[in-house]
N, CA, C and O of each residue as an XYZ file, in Angstrom:
380
protein
N     -15.287     -1.514     16.842
C     -14.811     -1.241     18.190
C     -13.291     -1.364     18.219
O     -12.739     -2.356     17.742
N     -12.627     -0.383     18.764
C     -11.171     -0.389     18.815
C     -10.668     -1.398     19.830
O     -11.297     -1.656     20.857
N      -9.504     -1.963     19.504
C      -8.851     -2.897     20.414
C      -7.356     -2.650     20.353
O      -6.848     -2.071     19.393
N      -6.665     -3.089     21.377
C      -5.226     -2.908     21.452
C      -4.549     -4.080     20.736
O      -4.862     -5.244     20.988
N      -3.621     -3.751     19.842
C      -2.883     -4.760     19.089
C      -1.413     -4.668     19.495
O      -0.855     -3.574     19.585
N      -0.794     -5.815     19.739
C       0.631     -5.889     20.074
C       1.328     -6.696     18.985
O       0.794     -7.698     18.509
N       2.537     -6.252     18.587
C       3.335     -7.038     17.658
C       4.806     -6.708     17.876
O       5.152     -5.716     18.517
N       5.663     -7.567     17.326
C       7.105     -7.411     17.495
C       7.771     -7.363     16.129
O       7.485     -8.183     15.256
N       8.664     -6.393     15.954
C       9.509     -6.290     14.769
C      10.915     -5.981     15.234
O      11.116     -5.072     16.039
N      11.895     -6.724     14.737
C      13.308     -6.511     15.079
C      13.537     -6.525     16.583
O      14.351     -5.765     17.106
N      12.818     -7.388     17.261
C      13.002     -7.513     18.703
C      12.383     -6.398     19.515
O      12.532     -6.364     20.737
N      11.693     -5.488     18.857
C      11.033     -4.397     19.575
C       9.527     -4.642     19.575
O       8.952     -5.064     18.572
N       8.908     -4.372     20.709
C       7.462     -4.532     20.820
C       6.767     -3.217     20.507
O       7.220     -2.145     20.906
N       5.664     -3.320     19.786
C       4.859     -2.166     19.418
C       3.409     -2.453     19.791
O       2.972     -3.603     19.770
N       2.685     -1.430     20.123
C       1.261     -1.548     20.450
C       0.531     -0.349     19.875
O       1.058      0.763     19.848
N      -0.686     -0.589     19.417
C      -1.539      0.504     18.962
C      -2.990      0.060     19.015
O      -3.294     -1.132     19.041
N      -3.873      1.038     19.032
C      -5.298      0.767     19.007
C      -5.796      0.838     17.569
O      -5.388      1.710     16.802
N      -6.673     -0.080     17.217
C      -7.228     -0.093     15.869
C      -8.617     -0.718     15.881
O      -8.966     -1.505     16.761
N      -9.392     -0.338     14.874
C     -10.685     -0.994     14.686
C     -10.620     -1.942     13.483
O     -11.638     -2.490     13.061
N      -9.421     -2.127     12.940
C      -9.239     -3.059     11.823
C      -9.415     -4.491     12.328
O      -9.146     -4.799     13.490
N      -9.870     -5.345     11.434
C     -10.064     -6.749     11.808
C      -8.711     -7.414     12.050
O      -7.672     -6.918     11.615
N      -8.745     -8.530     12.741
C      -7.518     -9.291     13.001
C      -6.847     -9.684     11.683
O      -5.624     -9.622     11.556
N      -7.657    -10.087     10.714
C      -7.130    -10.467      9.396
C      -6.443     -9.289      8.721
O      -5.362     -9.450      8.155
N      -7.052     -8.107      8.769
C      -6.446     -6.911      8.167
C      -5.123     -6.569      8.851
O      -4.142     -6.246      8.181
N      -5.093     -6.637     10.157
C      -3.873     -6.326     10.898
C      -2.767     -7.299     10.495
O      -1.630     -6.881     10.275
N      -3.082     -8.576     10.397
C      -2.081     -9.569      9.999
C      -1.568     -9.294      8.588
O      -0.370     -9.406      8.330
N      -2.464     -8.938      7.683
C      -2.040     -8.623      6.311
C      -1.141     -7.381      6.290
O      -0.146     -7.345      5.566
N      -1.486     -6.384      7.067
C      -0.679     -5.158      7.144
C       0.715     -5.476      7.660
O       1.710     -5.022      7.094
N       0.789     -6.255      8.735
C       2.089     -6.610      9.294
C       2.888     -7.486      8.328
O       4.110     -7.362      8.250
N       2.216     -8.362      7.598
C       2.903     -9.196      6.596
C       3.508     -8.330      5.493
O       4.633     -8.574      5.057
N       2.760     -7.313      5.039
C       3.282     -6.412      4.014
C       4.533     -5.705      4.524
O       5.535     -5.633      3.814
N       4.484     -5.189      5.735
C       5.640     -4.488      6.304
C       6.822     -5.436      6.463
O       7.950     -5.080      6.123
N       6.579     -6.623      6.970
C       7.671     -7.589      7.140
C       8.288     -7.975      5.797
O       9.511     -8.065      5.684
N       7.455     -8.204      4.776
C       7.982     -8.538      3.440
C       8.805     -7.374      2.890
O       9.862     -7.580      2.293
N       8.322     -6.166      3.092
C       9.034     -4.987      2.601
C      10.389     -4.851      3.283
O      11.383     -4.527      2.632
N      10.435     -5.089      4.549
C      11.680     -4.963      5.295
C      12.647     -6.099      4.978
O      13.862     -5.913      5.043
N      12.121     -7.268      4.639
C      12.962     -8.434      4.355
C      13.338     -8.557      2.886
O      14.078     -9.471      2.523
N      12.851     -7.661      2.028
C      13.155     -7.735      0.598
C      14.669     -7.620      0.386
O      15.374     -7.005      1.186
N      15.153     -8.222     -0.706
C      16.588     -8.204     -0.997
C      17.164     -6.793     -1.032
O      18.294     -6.564     -0.601
N      16.379     -5.846     -1.550
C      16.858     -4.464     -1.608
C      16.209     -3.596     -0.533
O      16.307     -2.370     -0.570
N      15.549     -4.241      0.420
C      14.884     -3.506      1.495
C      15.877     -3.029      2.539
O      17.045     -3.417      2.514
N      15.422     -2.199      3.445
C      16.317     -1.626      4.446
C      16.936     -2.666      5.375
O      18.020     -2.427      5.909
N      16.284     -3.818      5.589
C      16.838     -4.845      6.471
C      18.070     -5.494      5.861
O      18.859     -6.114      6.574
N      18.246     -5.360      4.548
C      19.429     -5.914      3.887
C      20.688     -5.173      4.329
O      21.796     -5.692      4.191
N      20.522     -3.970      4.855
C      21.652     -3.187      5.349
C      21.674     -3.308      6.880
O      20.980     -2.574      7.584
N      22.466     -4.229      7.366
C      22.435     -4.559      8.791
C      22.929     -3.438      9.696
O      22.666     -3.473     10.898
N      23.626     -2.457      9.167
C      24.136     -1.374     10.005
C      23.082     -0.306     10.283
O      23.337      0.623     11.049
N      21.910     -0.422      9.678
C      20.853      0.567      9.863
C      20.070      0.225     11.138
O      19.627     -0.913     11.292
N      19.891      1.187     12.054
C      19.109      0.921     13.272
C      17.672      0.509     12.927
O      17.122      0.919     11.905
N      17.090     -0.296     13.787
C      15.751     -0.827     13.511
C      14.712      0.277     13.355
O      13.797      0.142     12.543
N      14.832      1.368     14.113
C      13.848      2.453     13.985
C      13.916      3.072     12.595
O      12.884      3.412     12.015
N      15.122      3.218     12.058
C      15.262      3.764     10.705
C      14.775      2.762      9.669
O      14.197      3.149      8.654
N      15.006      1.465      9.920
C      14.526      0.447      8.978
C      13.005      0.496      8.879
O      12.444      0.380      7.789
N      12.348      0.665     10.011
C      10.886      0.728      9.997
C      10.403      1.937      9.211
O       9.462      1.835      8.425
N      11.040      3.075      9.420
C      10.659      4.288      8.684
C      10.914      4.091      7.197
O      10.060      4.435      6.379
N      12.074      3.544      6.829
C      12.378      3.304      5.424
C      11.394      2.321      4.800
O      10.973      2.506      3.658
N      11.025      1.281      5.538
C      10.026      0.337      5.040
C       8.689      1.010      4.790
O       8.045      0.771      3.768
N       8.274      1.851      5.723
C       7.012      2.581      5.554
C       7.082      3.535      4.365
O       6.109      3.674      3.624
N       8.219      4.187      4.180
C       8.373      5.090      3.035
C       8.303      4.317      1.715
O       7.716      4.799      0.746
N       8.894      3.131      1.674
C       8.826      2.311      0.459
C       7.383      1.908      0.159
O       6.951      1.926     -0.994
N       6.648      1.548      1.201
C       5.241      1.182      1.016
C       4.439      2.398      0.561
O       3.595      2.290     -0.329
N       4.698      3.547      1.164
C       3.992      4.773      0.767
C       4.305      5.124     -0.683
O       3.414      5.538     -1.423
N       5.556      4.964     -1.094
C       5.930      5.250     -2.483
C       5.183      4.317     -3.430
O       4.712      4.748     -4.482
N       5.075      3.054     -3.068
C       4.342      2.105     -3.907
C       2.858      2.476     -3.973
O       2.231      2.362     -5.026
N       2.304      2.920     -2.845
C       0.906      3.350     -2.821
C       0.683      4.538     -3.765
O      -0.279      4.555     -4.533
N       1.576      5.526     -3.703
C       1.449      6.709     -4.564
C       1.532      6.292     -6.030
O       0.768      6.788     -6.858
N       2.448      5.391     -6.356
C       2.580      4.917     -7.733
C       1.307      4.187     -8.176
O       0.816      4.424     -9.280
N       0.774      3.311     -7.338
C      -0.450      2.588     -7.686
C      -1.639      3.536     -7.824
O      -2.475      3.352     -8.708
N      -1.722      4.541     -6.965
C      -2.808      5.516     -7.059
C      -2.723      6.282     -8.371
O      -3.743      6.543     -9.008
N      -1.520      6.638     -8.770
C      -1.318      7.346    -10.037
C      -1.696      6.458    -11.220
O      -2.362      6.909    -12.153
N      -1.271      5.194    -11.180
C      -1.618      4.256    -12.250
C      -3.127      4.036    -12.321
O      -3.693      3.932    -13.410
N      -3.776      3.966    -11.161
C      -5.223      3.785    -11.125
C      -5.931      5.004    -11.718
O      -6.874      4.852    -12.495
N      -5.482      6.218    -11.357
C      -6.080      7.432    -11.909
C      -5.936      7.468    -13.424
O      -6.867      7.851    -14.132
N      -4.779      7.071    -13.915
C      -4.550      7.022    -15.365
C      -5.480      6.002    -16.013
O      -6.063      6.273    -17.063
N      -5.620      4.852    -15.406
C      -6.520      3.816    -15.911
C      -7.961      4.316    -15.967
O      -8.658      4.116    -16.961
N      -8.402      4.973    -14.880
C      -9.782      5.492    -14.835
C     -10.008      6.536    -15.930
O     -11.058      6.539    -16.572
N      -9.033      7.420    -16.147
C      -9.173      8.424    -17.214
C      -9.298      7.750    -18.580
O     -10.130      8.145    -19.396
N      -8.474      6.738    -18.826
C      -8.549      6.016    -20.099
C      -9.894      5.324    -20.252
O     -10.469      5.328    -21.340
N     -10.401      4.736    -19.185
C     -11.703      4.075    -19.229
C     -12.812      5.092    -19.501
O     -13.702      4.847    -20.316
N     -12.751      6.230    -18.819
C     -13.753      7.281    -19.027
C     -13.712      7.785    -20.468
O     -14.754      8.001    -21.087
N     -12.497      7.972    -21.000
C     -12.359      8.412    -22.390
C     -12.930      7.379    -23.351
O     -13.593      7.738    -24.325
N     -12.678      6.105    -23.087
C     -13.203      5.035    -23.946
C     -14.724      4.998    -23.911
O     -15.376      4.825    -24.940
N     -15.276      5.162    -22.727
C     -16.737      5.156    -22.586
C     -17.337      6.358    -23.302
O     -18.332      6.228    -24.016
N     -16.726      7.540    -23.109
C     -17.205      8.741    -23.796
C     -17.138      8.566    -25.311
O     -18.063      8.957    -26.024
N     -16.056      7.985    -25.797
C     -15.907      7.746    -27.234
C     -16.994      6.793    -27.736
O     -17.591      7.024    -28.788
N     -17.242      5.740    -26.990
C     -18.271      4.773    -27.373
C     -19.657      5.414    -27.367
O     -20.455      5.171    -28.272
N     -19.945      6.220    -26.365
C     -21.246      6.910    -26.291
C     -21.407      7.848    -27.479
O     -22.471      7.881    -28.097
N     -20.367      8.610    -27.806
C     -20.422      9.518    -28.954
C     -20.634      8.754    -30.244
O     -21.399      9.189    -31.104
N     -19.970      7.626    -30.391
C     -20.103      6.812    -31.590
C     -21.514      6.259    -31.735
O     -22.088      6.272    -32.824
N     -22.067      5.771    -30.625
C     -23.428      5.237    -30.637
C     -24.423      6.360    -30.895
O     -25.364      6.193    -31.671
N     -24.215      7.513    -30.243
C     -25.120      8.658    -30.421
C     -25.116      9.163    -31.864
O     -26.167      9.516    -32.398
N     -23.960      9.199    -32.489
C     -23.903      9.672    -33.871
C     -24.546      8.673    -34.825
O     -25.030      9.059    -35.889
N     -24.556      7.430    -34.467
C     -25.214      6.423    -35.307
C     -26.724      6.487    -35.178
O     -27.440      6.077    -36.091
N     -27.219      6.996    -34.056
C     -28.664      7.109    -33.838
C     -29.233      8.299    -34.589
O     -30.365      8.252    -35.070
N     -28.444      9.375    -34.692
C     -28.919     10.596    -35.350
C     -29.212     10.320    -36.760
O     -29.626     11.219    -37.492
């Protein structure tokens, strides 16, 4: 069931509807806050408006997601290849 969530970043209030659990919402906001507060994150540049900092933080998170998805796909391919190799090896030993 969707509910309205309110939170504050950089002195600005935000609200949205979500069906995510309270724990998930807190984890999501923690990730965004950590990303924005990182030493090389957009918040380190104080002259950047808060709206741009939020967009830059989201882009950094999206970039990390794309990288992790790519690494996961590579891992799965290697695992599939290893399994196929093992099956072929076992099958040839049975013949």
